[in-house]
All heavy atoms as TSV, in Angstrom:
chain	resi	resn	atom	element	x	y	z
A	1	MET	N	N	-84.112	223.397	51.608
A	1	MET	CA	C	-84.060	222.024	52.099
A	1	MET	C	C	-83.487	221.985	53.521
A	1	MET	O	O	-84.033	221.317	54.380
A	1	MET	CB	C	-83.221	221.178	51.146
A	1	MET	CG	C	-83.045	219.744	51.578
A	1	MET	SD	S	-84.496	218.710	51.417
A	1	MET	CE	C	-84.531	218.477	49.675
A	2	GLU	N	N	-82.392	222.707	53.733
A	2	GLU	CA	C	-81.755	222.706	55.061
A	2	GLU	C	C	-82.690	223.274	56.131
A	2	GLU	O	O	-82.690	222.789	57.260
A	2	GLU	CB	C	-80.446	223.498	55.029
A	2	GLU	CG	C	-79.352	222.840	54.206
A	2	GLU	CD	C	-78.963	221.465	54.724
A	2	GLU	OE1	O	-78.875	221.280	55.951
A	2	GLU	OE2	O	-78.763	220.561	53.897
A	3	GLN	N	N	-83.478	224.267	55.748
A	3	GLN	CA	C	-84.427	224.846	56.707
A	3	GLN	C	C	-85.498	223.834	57.092
A	3	GLN	O	O	-85.899	223.768	58.255
A	3	GLN	CB	C	-85.077	226.095	56.125
A	3	GLN	CG	C	-84.140	227.274	56.029
A	3	GLN	CD	C	-84.815	228.470	55.379
A	3	GLN	OE1	O	-85.769	228.315	54.617
A	3	GLN	NE2	N	-84.309	229.653	55.679
A	4	GLN	N	N	-85.949	223.061	56.129
A	4	GLN	CA	C	-86.964	222.048	56.418
A	4	GLN	C	C	-86.390	220.964	57.333
A	4	GLN	O	O	-87.070	220.505	58.259
A	4	GLN	CB	C	-87.487	221.436	55.128
A	4	GLN	CG	C	-88.332	222.400	54.320
A	4	GLN	CD	C	-88.718	221.825	52.974
A	4	GLN	OE1	O	-87.872	221.303	52.260
A	4	GLN	NE2	N	-89.989	221.925	52.648
A	5	ILE	N	N	-85.152	220.565	57.085
A	5	ILE	CA	C	-84.511	219.558	57.930
A	5	ILE	C	C	-84.372	220.090	59.350
A	5	ILE	O	O	-84.678	219.392	60.326
A	5	ILE	CB	C	-83.152	219.132	57.336
A	5	ILE	CG1	C	-83.381	218.367	56.021
A	5	ILE	CG2	C	-82.362	218.291	58.337
A	5	ILE	CD1	C	-82.124	218.057	55.239
A	6	ALA	N	N	-83.957	221.345	59.482
A	6	ALA	CA	C	-83.820	221.964	60.813
A	6	ALA	C	C	-85.171	222.042	61.513
A	6	ALA	O	O	-85.265	221.855	62.735
A	6	ALA	CB	C	-83.208	223.350	60.672
A	7	ARG	N	N	-86.225	222.285	60.755
A	7	ARG	CA	C	-87.576	222.347	61.334
A	7	ARG	C	C	-87.985	220.983	61.889
A	7	ARG	O	O	-88.555	220.890	62.980
A	7	ARG	CB	C	-88.566	222.815	60.260
A	7	ARG	CG	C	-89.957	223.094	60.774
A	7	ARG	CD	C	-90.818	223.756	59.711
A	7	ARG	NE	N	-90.725	223.109	58.422
A	7	ARG	CZ	C	-91.600	222.206	57.965
A	7	ARG	NH1	N	-92.633	221.858	58.691
A	7	ARG	NH2	N	-91.441	221.666	56.775
A	8	PHE	N	N	-87.686	219.922	61.148
A	8	PHE	CA	C	-87.996	218.572	61.637
A	8	PHE	C	C	-87.183	218.255	62.894
A	8	PHE	O	O	-87.693	217.643	63.835
A	8	PHE	CB	C	-87.720	217.522	60.561
A	8	PHE	CG	C	-88.860	217.318	59.620
A	8	PHE	CD1	C	-88.808	217.808	58.323
A	8	PHE	CD2	C	-90.003	216.636	60.012
A	8	PHE	CE1	C	-89.857	217.615	57.435
A	8	PHE	CE2	C	-91.061	216.435	59.139
A	8	PHE	CZ	C	-90.991	216.928	57.851
A	9	GLU	N	N	-85.921	218.672	62.916
A	9	GLU	CA	C	-85.087	218.425	64.095
A	9	GLU	C	C	-85.671	219.131	65.313
A	9	GLU	O	O	-85.795	218.534	66.395
A	9	GLU	CB	C	-83.671	218.922	63.824
A	9	GLU	CG	C	-82.705	218.631	64.950
A	9	GLU	CD	C	-81.287	219.075	64.652
A	9	GLU	OE1	O	-81.020	219.662	63.579
A	9	GLU	OE2	O	-80.437	218.823	65.519
A	10	LYS	N	N	-86.079	220.375	65.141
A	10	LYS	CA	C	-86.682	221.134	66.243
A	10	LYS	C	C	-87.985	220.475	66.694
A	10	LYS	O	O	-88.268	220.377	67.890
A	10	LYS	CB	C	-86.934	222.572	65.795
A	10	LYS	CG	C	-87.481	223.455	66.863
A	10	LYS	CD	C	-87.648	224.879	66.368
A	10	LYS	CE	C	-88.252	225.748	67.458
A	10	LYS	NZ	N	-88.468	227.119	67.004
A	11	LYS	N	N	-88.770	220.003	65.714
A	11	LYS	CA	C	-90.041	219.355	66.031
A	11	LYS	C	C	-89.816	218.094	66.868
A	11	LYS	O	O	-90.533	217.846	67.837
A	11	LYS	CB	C	-90.776	219.015	64.734
A	11	LYS	CG	C	-92.170	218.499	64.931
A	11	LYS	CD	C	-92.873	218.338	63.594
A	11	LYS	CE	C	-94.322	217.961	63.811
A	11	LYS	NZ	N	-95.066	217.938	62.562
A	12	MET	N	N	-88.824	217.291	66.508
A	12	MET	CA	C	-88.511	216.075	67.267
A	12	MET	C	C	-88.163	216.422	68.713
A	12	MET	O	O	-88.636	215.782	69.648
A	12	MET	CB	C	-87.330	215.322	66.655
A	12	MET	CG	C	-87.573	214.726	65.318
A	12	MET	SD	S	-88.708	213.345	65.362
A	12	MET	CE	C	-88.811	213.017	63.610
A	13	LYS	N	N	-87.339	217.442	68.873
A	13	LYS	CA	C	-86.870	217.826	70.208
A	13	LYS	C	C	-87.987	218.399	71.075
A	13	LYS	O	O	-87.895	218.350	72.295
A	13	LYS	CB	C	-85.731	218.832	70.097
A	13	LYS	CG	C	-84.465	218.217	69.548
A	13	LYS	CD	C	-83.362	219.239	69.434
A	13	LYS	CE	C	-82.088	218.596	68.910
A	13	LYS	NZ	N	-80.991	219.568	68.795
A	14	SER	N	N	-89.035	218.927	70.457
A	14	SER	CA	C	-90.089	219.575	71.229
A	14	SER	C	C	-91.281	218.669	71.526
A	14	SER	O	O	-92.230	219.112	72.184
A	14	SER	CB	C	-90.569	220.834	70.500
A	14	SER	OG	O	-91.246	220.487	69.312
A	15	CYS	N	N	-91.255	217.439	71.091
A	15	CYS	CA	C	-92.378	216.524	71.339
A	15	CYS	C	C	-92.548	216.271	72.836
A	15	CYS	O	O	-91.574	216.053	73.549
A	15	CYS	CB	C	-92.163	215.205	70.601
A	15	CYS	SG	S	-92.357	215.339	68.826
A	16	ASN	N	N	-93.803	216.298	73.270
A	16	ASN	CA	C	-94.106	216.092	74.689
A	16	ASN	C	C	-94.759	214.756	74.985
A	16	ASN	O	O	-95.034	214.455	76.138
A	16	ASN	CB	C	-95.016	217.215	75.187
A	16	ASN	CG	C	-94.295	218.544	75.200
A	16	ASN	OD1	O	-93.131	218.622	75.560
A	16	ASN	ND2	N	-94.984	219.587	74.787
A	17	SER	N	N	-95.022	213.974	73.958
A	17	SER	CA	C	-95.616	212.651	74.182
A	17	SER	C	C	-95.099	211.698	73.110
A	17	SER	O	O	-94.629	212.131	72.052
A	17	SER	CB	C	-97.147	212.721	74.120
A	17	SER	OG	O	-97.580	212.923	72.788
A	18	MET	N	N	-95.206	210.424	73.390
A	18	MET	CA	C	-94.781	209.428	72.413
A	18	MET	C	C	-95.651	209.512	71.156
A	18	MET	O	O	-95.161	209.318	70.054
A	18	MET	CB	C	-94.839	208.019	73.014
A	18	MET	CG	C	-93.749	207.737	74.017
A	18	MET	SD	S	-92.078	207.901	73.348
A	18	MET	CE	C	-91.966	206.453	72.327
A	19	THR	N	N	-96.910	209.828	71.321
A	19	THR	CA	C	-97.797	209.964	70.166
A	19	THR	C	C	-97.300	211.083	69.255
A	19	THR	O	O	-97.199	210.902	68.043
A	19	THR	CB	C	-99.244	210.242	70.611
A	19	THR	OG1	O	-99.682	209.167	71.451
A	19	THR	CG2	C	-100.177	210.383	69.420
A	20	ASP	N	N	-96.984	212.240	69.850
A	20	ASP	CA	C	-96.456	213.358	69.059
A	20	ASP	C	C	-95.159	212.953	68.361
A	20	ASP	O	O	-94.939	213.295	67.194
A	20	ASP	CB	C	-96.167	214.567	69.944
A	20	ASP	CG	C	-97.419	215.214	70.495
A	20	ASP	OD1	O	-98.512	214.978	69.940
A	20	ASP	OD2	O	-97.296	215.960	71.484
A	21	LEU	N	N	-94.320	212.220	69.063
A	21	LEU	CA	C	-93.040	211.813	68.503
A	21	LEU	C	C	-93.229	210.846	67.334
A	21	LEU	O	O	-92.569	210.967	66.304
A	21	LEU	CB	C	-92.162	211.171	69.588
A	21	LEU	CG	C	-90.744	210.809	69.171
A	21	LEU	CD1	C	-89.973	212.036	68.710
A	21	LEU	CD2	C	-90.017	210.128	70.317
A	22	LEU	N	N	-94.145	209.911	67.473
A	22	LEU	CA	C	-94.398	208.957	66.390
A	22	LEU	C	C	-94.994	209.641	65.160
A	22	LEU	O	O	-94.648	209.306	64.026
A	22	LEU	CB	C	-95.304	207.830	66.881
A	22	LEU	CG	C	-94.668	206.900	67.919
A	22	LEU	CD1	C	-95.702	205.922	68.453
A	22	LEU	CD2	C	-93.477	206.173	67.338
A	23	ILE	N	N	-95.852	210.619	65.384
A	23	ILE	CA	C	-96.421	211.377	64.264
A	23	ILE	C	C	-95.321	212.174	63.560
A	23	ILE	O	O	-95.237	212.188	62.331
A	23	ILE	CB	C	-97.560	212.302	64.746
A	23	ILE	CG1	C	-98.759	211.453	65.181
A	23	ILE	CG2	C	-97.958	213.304	63.671
A	23	ILE	CD1	C	-99.830	212.216	65.926
A	24	ALA	N	N	-94.447	212.793	64.355
A	24	ALA	CA	C	-93.336	213.560	63.783
A	24	ALA	C	C	-92.402	212.651	62.998
A	24	ALA	O	O	-91.938	213.006	61.912
A	24	ALA	CB	C	-92.575	214.288	64.896
A	25	MET	N	N	-92.137	211.466	63.526
A	25	MET	CA	C	-91.241	210.534	62.839
A	25	MET	C	C	-91.864	210.049	61.533
A	25	MET	O	O	-91.166	209.911	60.529
A	25	MET	CB	C	-90.898	209.346	63.744
A	25	MET	CG	C	-89.857	208.447	63.159
A	25	MET	SD	S	-88.378	209.373	62.716
A	25	MET	CE	C	-87.161	208.114	62.734
A	26	SER	N	N	-93.147	209.821	61.536
A	26	SER	CA	C	-93.832	209.400	60.314
A	26	SER	C	C	-93.724	210.489	59.242
A	26	SER	O	O	-93.432	210.200	58.077
A	26	SER	CB	C	-95.301	209.100	60.621
A	26	SER	OG	O	-95.983	208.760	59.459
A	27	SER	N	N	-93.940	211.724	59.638
A	27	SER	CA	C	-93.808	212.851	58.702
A	27	SER	C	C	-92.381	212.957	58.183
A	27	SER	O	O	-92.145	213.198	56.996
A	27	SER	CB	C	-94.185	214.168	59.378
A	27	SER	OG	O	-95.524	214.158	59.764
A	28	TRP	N	N	-91.422	212.775	59.081
A	28	TRP	CA	C	-90.009	212.852	58.707
A	28	TRP	C	C	-89.657	211.757	57.697
A	28	TRP	O	O	-88.995	212.013	56.702
A	28	TRP	CB	C	-89.146	212.747	59.955
A	28	TRP	CG	C	-87.690	212.561	59.699
A	28	TRP	CD1	C	-86.925	211.506	60.078
A	28	TRP	CD2	C	-86.796	213.457	59.027
A	28	TRP	NE1	N	-85.622	211.680	59.680
A	28	TRP	CE2	C	-85.510	212.873	59.028
A	28	TRP	CE3	C	-86.945	214.691	58.406
A	28	TRP	CZ2	C	-84.407	213.484	58.444
A	28	TRP	CZ3	C	-85.845	215.302	57.831
A	28	TRP	CH2	C	-84.601	214.698	57.850
A	29	GLN	N	N	-90.113	210.551	57.945
A	29	GLN	CA	C	-89.812	209.457	57.030
A	29	GLN	C	C	-90.411	209.703	55.652
A	29	GLN	O	O	-89.769	209.438	54.630
A	29	GLN	CB	C	-90.300	208.130	57.612
A	29	GLN	CG	C	-89.442	207.662	58.768
A	29	GLN	CD	C	-89.960	206.397	59.413
A	29	GLN	OE1	O	-91.153	206.108	59.381
A	29	GLN	NE2	N	-89.069	205.641	60.015
A	30	SER	N	N	-91.622	210.227	55.608
A	30	SER	CA	C	-92.248	210.552	54.325
A	30	SER	C	C	-91.443	211.629	53.598
A	30	SER	O	O	-91.218	211.537	52.386
A	30	SER	CB	C	-93.682	211.042	54.534
A	30	SER	OG	O	-94.482	210.012	55.042
A	31	PHE	N	N	-91.020	212.634	54.344
A	31	PHE	CA	C	-90.207	213.704	53.763
A	31	PHE	C	C	-88.904	213.147	53.191
A	31	PHE	O	O	-88.499	213.508	52.085
A	31	PHE	CB	C	-89.915	214.760	54.838
A	31	PHE	CG	C	-89.018	215.871	54.391
A	31	PHE	CD1	C	-89.510	216.915	53.629
A	31	PHE	CD2	C	-87.677	215.872	54.730
A	31	PHE	CE1	C	-88.679	217.944	53.213
A	31	PHE	CE2	C	-86.833	216.889	54.313
A	31	PHE	CZ	C	-87.340	217.935	53.556
A	32	CYS	N	N	-88.258	212.247	53.932
A	32	CYS	CA	C	-87.002	211.646	53.483
A	32	CYS	C	C	-87.195	210.857	52.192
A	32	CYS	O	O	-86.379	210.953	51.264
A	32	CYS	CB	C	-86.429	210.721	54.548
A	32	CYS	SG	S	-85.827	211.588	55.995
A	33	GLU	N	N	-88.258	210.099	52.129
A	33	GLU	CA	C	-88.533	209.291	50.941
A	33	GLU	C	C	-88.855	210.161	49.729
A	33	GLU	O	O	-88.371	209.899	48.628
A	33	GLU	CB	C	-89.676	208.316	51.223
A	33	GLU	CG	C	-89.277	207.214	52.175
A	33	GLU	CD	C	-90.438	206.357	52.629
A	33	GLU	OE1	O	-91.559	206.489	52.071
A	33	GLU	OE2	O	-90.247	205.559	53.553
A	34	ARG	N	N	-89.668	211.196	49.941
A	34	ARG	CA	C	-90.030	212.089	48.831
A	34	ARG	C	C	-88.811	212.807	48.261
A	34	ARG	O	O	-88.729	213.041	47.065
A	34	ARG	CB	C	-91.028	213.153	49.303
A	34	ARG	CG	C	-92.467	212.748	49.252
A	34	ARG	CD	C	-93.404	213.939	49.414
A	34	ARG	NE	N	-93.007	214.901	50.434
A	34	ARG	CZ	C	-93.338	214.832	51.725
A	34	ARG	NH1	N	-94.057	213.836	52.170
A	34	ARG	NH2	N	-92.950	215.761	52.566
A	35	ASN	N	N	-87.896	213.193	49.146
A	35	ASN	CA	C	-86.742	213.992	48.729
A	35	ASN	C	C	-85.462	213.180	48.582
A	35	ASN	O	O	-84.409	213.755	48.313
A	35	ASN	CB	C	-86.535	215.141	49.719
A	35	ASN	CG	C	-87.683	216.111	49.680
A	35	ASN	OD1	O	-87.824	216.882	48.753
A	35	ASN	ND2	N	-88.547	216.053	50.685
A	36	MET	N	N	-85.564	211.880	48.782
A	36	MET	CA	C	-84.423	210.967	48.654
A	36	MET	C	C	-83.181	211.494	49.398
A	36	MET	O	O	-82.110	211.667	48.818
A	36	MET	CB	C	-84.117	210.697	47.184
A	36	MET	CG	C	-85.289	210.036	46.500
A	36	MET	SD	S	-85.075	209.451	44.817
A	36	MET	CE	C	-84.212	210.698	43.979
A	37	LEU	N	N	-83.360	211.761	50.681
A	37	LEU	CA	C	-82.268	212.287	51.495
A	37	LEU	C	C	-81.206	211.223	51.736
A	37	LEU	O	O	-81.507	210.036	51.865
A	37	LEU	CB	C	-82.785	212.789	52.845
A	37	LEU	CG	C	-83.785	213.941	52.818
A	37	LEU	CD1	C	-84.106	214.382	54.228
A	37	LEU	CD2	C	-83.270	215.109	52.004
A	38	THR	N	N	-79.977	211.668	51.847
A	38	THR	CA	C	-78.862	210.763	52.135
A	38	THR	C	C	-78.798	210.505	53.636
A	38	THR	O	O	-79.420	211.213	54.434
A	38	THR	CB	C	-77.528	211.387	51.684
A	38	THR	OG1	O	-77.279	212.548	52.493
A	38	THR	CG2	C	-77.547	211.756	50.214
A	39	GLU	N	N	-78.020	209.511	54.009
A	39	GLU	CA	C	-77.822	209.200	55.429
A	39	GLU	C	C	-77.269	210.416	56.174
A	39	GLU	O	O	-77.656	210.696	57.303
A	39	GLU	CB	C	-76.872	208.017	55.596
A	39	GLU	CG	C	-77.501	206.682	55.259
A	39	GLU	CD	C	-78.609	206.286	56.226
A	39	GLU	OE1	O	-78.448	206.477	57.447
A	39	GLU	OE2	O	-79.629	205.789	55.752
A	40	GLU	N	N	-76.355	211.114	55.542
A	40	GLU	CA	C	-75.745	212.293	56.160
A	40	GLU	C	C	-76.794	213.383	56.410
A	40	GLU	O	O	-76.790	214.022	57.461
A	40	GLU	CB	C	-74.614	212.838	55.276
A	40	GLU	CG	C	-73.789	213.906	55.930
A	40	GLU	CD	C	-73.071	213.444	57.193
A	40	GLU	OE1	O	-72.660	212.272	57.271
A	40	GLU	OE2	O	-72.926	214.272	58.115
A	41	GLN	N	N	-77.697	213.581	55.471
A	41	GLN	CA	C	-78.749	214.582	55.631
A	41	GLN	C	C	-79.740	214.173	56.725
A	41	GLN	O	O	-80.305	215.029	57.391
A	41	GLN	CB	C	-79.495	214.786	54.310
A	41	GLN	CG	C	-78.679	215.482	53.248
A	41	GLN	CD	C	-79.389	215.504	51.917
A	41	GLN	OE1	O	-79.846	214.468	51.423
A	41	GLN	NE2	N	-79.493	216.679	51.313
A	42	ARG	N	N	-79.933	212.894	56.901
A	42	ARG	CA	C	-80.898	212.381	57.885
A	42	ARG	C	C	-80.339	212.334	59.296
A	42	ARG	O	O	-81.090	212.270	60.267
A	42	ARG	CB	C	-81.326	210.966	57.497
A	42	ARG	CG	C	-82.067	210.884	56.198
A	42	ARG	CD	C	-82.326	209.470	55.809
A	42	ARG	NE	N	-83.274	208.869	56.735
A	42	ARG	CZ	C	-84.201	207.999	56.399
A	42	ARG	NH1	N	-84.291	207.598	55.163
A	42	ARG	NH2	N	-85.018	207.513	57.290
A	43	LYS	N	N	-79.038	212.355	59.414
A	43	LYS	CA	C	-78.358	212.072	60.671
A	43	LYS	C	C	-78.834	212.933	61.860
A	43	LYS	O	O	-79.144	212.399	62.927
A	43	LYS	CB	C	-76.853	212.238	60.474
A	43	LYS	CG	C	-76.017	211.745	61.600
A	43	LYS	CD	C	-74.542	211.835	61.223
A	43	LYS	CE	C	-73.680	211.271	62.324
A	43	LYS	NZ	N	-72.272	211.322	61.959
A	44	ALA	N	N	-78.893	214.244	61.701
A	44	ALA	CA	C	-79.236	215.138	62.812
A	44	ALA	C	C	-80.654	214.890	63.317
A	44	ALA	O	O	-80.889	214.831	64.530
A	44	ALA	CB	C	-79.065	216.592	62.398
A	45	VAL	N	N	-81.600	214.738	62.407
A	45	VAL	CA	C	-82.996	214.537	62.818
A	45	VAL	C	C	-83.173	213.144	63.425
A	45	VAL	O	O	-83.876	212.984	64.426
A	45	VAL	CB	C	-83.968	214.772	61.645
A	45	VAL	CG1	C	-85.409	214.521	62.076
A	45	VAL	CG2	C	-83.827	216.189	61.118
A	46	ASP	N	N	-82.524	212.148	62.854
A	46	ASP	CA	C	-82.610	210.800	63.415
A	46	ASP	C	C	-82.048	210.782	64.836
A	46	ASP	O	O	-82.610	210.142	65.726
A	46	ASP	CB	C	-81.879	209.793	62.529
A	46	ASP	CG	C	-82.609	209.523	61.217
A	46	ASP	OD1	O	-83.789	209.926	61.077
A	46	ASP	OD2	O	-81.997	208.909	60.323
A	47	GLN	N	N	-80.970	211.514	65.066
A	47	GLN	CA	C	-80.381	211.594	66.409
A	47	GLN	C	C	-81.327	212.329	67.358
A	47	GLN	O	O	-81.483	211.939	68.509
A	47	GLN	CB	C	-79.009	212.291	66.367
A	47	GLN	CG	C	-78.305	212.318	67.703
A	47	GLN	CD	C	-78.010	210.928	68.249
A	47	GLN	OE1	O	-77.669	210.020	67.503
A	47	GLN	NE2	N	-78.141	210.769	69.541
A	48	ALA	N	N	-81.972	213.378	66.874
A	48	ALA	CA	C	-82.944	214.119	67.693
A	48	ALA	C	C	-84.104	213.208	68.091
A	48	ALA	O	O	-84.606	213.281	69.216
A	48	ALA	CB	C	-83.451	215.341	66.935
A	49	TYR	N	N	-84.520	212.329	67.173
A	49	TYR	CA	C	-85.587	211.375	67.476
A	49	TYR	C	C	-85.161	210.440	68.604
A	49	TYR	O	O	-85.904	210.224	69.564
A	49	TYR	CB	C	-85.960	210.558	66.236
A	49	TYR	CG	C	-86.867	209.404	66.563
A	49	TYR	CD1	C	-88.230	209.590	66.710
A	49	TYR	CD2	C	-86.352	208.119	66.775
A	49	TYR	CE1	C	-89.071	208.544	67.045
A	49	TYR	CE2	C	-87.181	207.066	67.109
A	49	TYR	CZ	C	-88.535	207.284	67.241
A	49	TYR	OH	O	-89.360	206.243	67.596
A	50	ILE	N	N	-83.970	209.904	68.499
A	50	ILE	CA	C	-83.469	208.967	69.512
A	50	ILE	C	C	-83.399	209.638	70.879
A	50	ILE	O	O	-83.804	209.060	71.895
A	50	ILE	CB	C	-82.103	208.393	69.092
A	50	ILE	CG1	C	-82.277	207.481	67.879
A	50	ILE	CG2	C	-81.424	207.657	70.248
A	50	ILE	CD1	C	-80.988	207.072	67.209
A	51	GLU	N	N	-82.917	210.861	70.907
A	51	GLU	CA	C	-82.824	211.595	72.177
A	51	GLU	C	C	-84.208	211.883	72.752
A	51	GLU	O	O	-84.425	211.738	73.961
A	51	GLU	CB	C	-82.037	212.886	71.975
A	51	GLU	CG	C	-80.569	212.640	71.694
A	51	GLU	CD	C	-79.824	213.882	71.242
A	51	GLU	OE1	O	-80.417	214.989	71.253
A	51	GLU	OE2	O	-78.642	213.745	70.878
A	52	ALA	N	N	-85.143	212.276	71.901
A	52	ALA	CA	C	-86.507	212.555	72.364
A	52	ALA	C	C	-87.174	211.282	72.873
A	52	ALA	O	O	-87.843	211.288	73.908
A	52	ALA	CB	C	-87.324	213.173	71.238
A	53	GLU	N	N	-86.968	210.189	72.166
A	53	GLU	CA	C	-87.540	208.915	72.588
A	53	GLU	C	C	-86.994	208.512	73.954
A	53	GLU	O	O	-87.752	208.114	74.844
A	53	GLU	CB	C	-87.221	207.841	71.550
A	53	GLU	CG	C	-87.834	206.497	71.876
A	53	GLU	CD	C	-87.462	205.455	70.846
A	53	GLU	OE1	O	-86.264	205.314	70.536
A	53	GLU	OE2	O	-88.381	204.772	70.371
A	54	SER	N	N	-85.706	208.647	74.147
A	54	SER	CA	C	-85.089	208.312	75.436
A	54	SER	C	C	-85.659	209.177	76.554
A	54	SER	O	O	-85.956	208.685	77.644
A	54	SER	CB	C	-83.576	208.503	75.369
A	54	SER	OG	O	-83.010	207.612	74.463
A	55	ARG	N	N	-85.811	210.455	76.271
A	55	ARG	CA	C	-86.351	211.385	77.275
A	55	ARG	C	C	-87.785	211.014	77.626
A	55	ARG	O	O	-88.161	210.978	78.808
A	55	ARG	CB	C	-86.285	212.814	76.728
A	55	ARG	CG	C	-86.897	213.863	77.634
A	55	ARG	CD	C	-86.775	215.265	77.054
A	55	ARG	NE	N	-87.154	215.398	75.667
A	55	ARG	CZ	C	-88.395	215.579	75.223
A	55	ARG	NH1	N	-89.408	215.612	76.072
A	55	ARG	NH2	N	-88.641	215.719	73.933
A	56	LEU	N	N	-88.596	210.702	76.633
A	56	LEU	CA	C	-90.001	210.392	76.885
A	56	LEU	C	C	-90.171	209.046	77.574
A	56	LEU	O	O	-91.056	208.890	78.421
A	56	LEU	CB	C	-90.789	210.426	75.574
A	56	LEU	CG	C	-90.950	211.829	74.974
A	56	LEU	CD1	C	-91.519	211.737	73.576
A	56	LEU	CD2	C	-91.830	212.693	75.864
A	57	ILE	N	N	-89.349	208.077	77.244
A	57	ILE	CA	C	-89.457	206.763	77.871
A	57	ILE	C	C	-89.175	206.861	79.372
A	57	ILE	O	O	-89.833	206.209	80.176
A	57	ILE	CB	C	-88.519	205.740	77.192
A	57	ILE	CG1	C	-89.098	205.369	75.828
A	57	ILE	CG2	C	-88.304	204.509	78.056
A	57	ILE	CD1	C	-88.204	204.492	74.987
A	58	THR	N	N	-88.229	207.703	79.750
A	58	THR	CA	C	-87.898	207.829	81.171
A	58	THR	C	C	-88.987	208.567	81.940
A	58	THR	O	O	-89.026	208.512	83.165
A	58	THR	CB	C	-86.553	208.549	81.386
A	58	THR	OG1	O	-86.619	209.849	80.803
A	58	THR	CG2	C	-85.417	207.756	80.776
A	59	GLN	N	N	-89.895	209.240	81.222
A	59	GLN	CA	C	-90.991	209.950	81.880
A	59	GLN	C	C	-92.208	209.069	82.110
A	59	GLN	O	O	-93.147	209.475	82.787
A	59	GLN	CB	C	-91.417	211.161	81.042
A	59	GLN	CG	C	-90.385	212.244	80.980
A	59	GLN	CD	C	-90.810	213.385	80.077
A	59	GLN	OE1	O	-91.891	213.367	79.494
A	59	GLN	NE2	N	-89.958	214.372	79.929
A	60	VAL	N	N	-92.201	207.864	81.566
A	60	VAL	CA	C	-93.356	206.974	81.712
A	60	VAL	C	C	-93.504	206.577	83.169
A	60	VAL	O	O	-92.547	206.153	83.817
A	60	VAL	CB	C	-93.197	205.715	80.816
A	60	VAL	CG1	C	-94.313	204.724	81.075
A	60	VAL	CG2	C	-93.158	206.119	79.355
A	61	LYS	N	N	-94.718	206.721	83.660
A	61	LYS	CA	C	-94.980	206.376	85.054
A	61	LYS	C	C	-95.419	204.915	85.152
A	61	LYS	O	O	-96.053	204.400	84.239
A	61	LYS	CB	C	-96.061	207.291	85.613
A	61	LYS	CG	C	-95.586	208.734	85.663
A	61	LYS	CD	C	-96.637	209.625	86.258
A	61	LYS	CE	C	-96.187	211.045	86.415
A	61	LYS	NZ	N	-95.488	211.654	85.329
A	62	PRO	N	N	-95.080	204.255	86.240
A	62	PRO	CA	C	-95.495	202.860	86.379
A	62	PRO	C	C	-97.026	202.720	86.372
A	62	PRO	O	O	-97.730	203.585	86.862
A	62	PRO	CB	C	-94.947	202.442	87.755
A	62	PRO	CG	C	-94.155	203.584	88.259
A	62	PRO	CD	C	-94.346	204.757	87.361
A	63	SER	N	N	-97.464	201.648	85.820
A	63	SER	CA	C	-98.902	201.386	85.723
A	63	SER	C	C	-99.460	201.029	87.095
A	63	SER	O	O	-98.786	200.478	87.949
A	63	SER	CB	C	-99.128	200.228	84.767
A	63	SER	OG	O	-100.452	199.813	84.810
A	64	LEU	N	N	-100.726	201.325	87.282
A	64	LEU	CA	C	-101.406	200.946	88.528
A	64	LEU	C	C	-101.779	199.475	88.523
A	64	LEU	O	O	-102.151	198.910	89.536
A	64	LEU	CB	C	-102.661	201.800	88.721
A	64	LEU	CG	C	-102.439	203.295	88.904
A	64	LEU	CD1	C	-103.768	204.022	88.934
A	64	LEU	CD2	C	-101.652	203.559	90.161
A	65	TRP	N	N	-101.684	198.858	87.372
A	65	TRP	CA	C	-102.033	197.453	87.265
A	65	TRP	C	C	-100.886	196.645	87.743
A	65	TRP	O	O	-100.616	195.625	87.829
A	65	TRP	CB	C	-102.425	197.108	85.833
A	65	TRP	CG	C	-103.507	198.006	85.347
A	65	TRP	CD1	C	-103.371	199.088	84.548
A	65	TRP	CD2	C	-104.906	197.929	85.650
A	65	TRP	NE1	N	-104.570	199.684	84.327
A	65	TRP	CE2	C	-105.529	199.003	84.987
A	65	TRP	CE3	C	-105.680	197.079	86.427
A	65	TRP	CZ2	C	-106.902	199.225	85.073
A	65	TRP	CZ3	C	-107.040	197.311	86.498
A	65	TRP	CH2	C	-107.637	198.372	85.833
């Protein structure tokens, strides 16, 4: 179980686009529901998601419109 959680954390941190991040988060949420993870077990991956989201949002380039 711990290895799978670590894999999701690594996956969140390695996302290069918002699409990849949203797909990873969807998979993570399904995994959490299937395995009934506690808040404590979810904490590291949820934090990795927030950090990845912040990093990707700052990379967005202004629109030409």
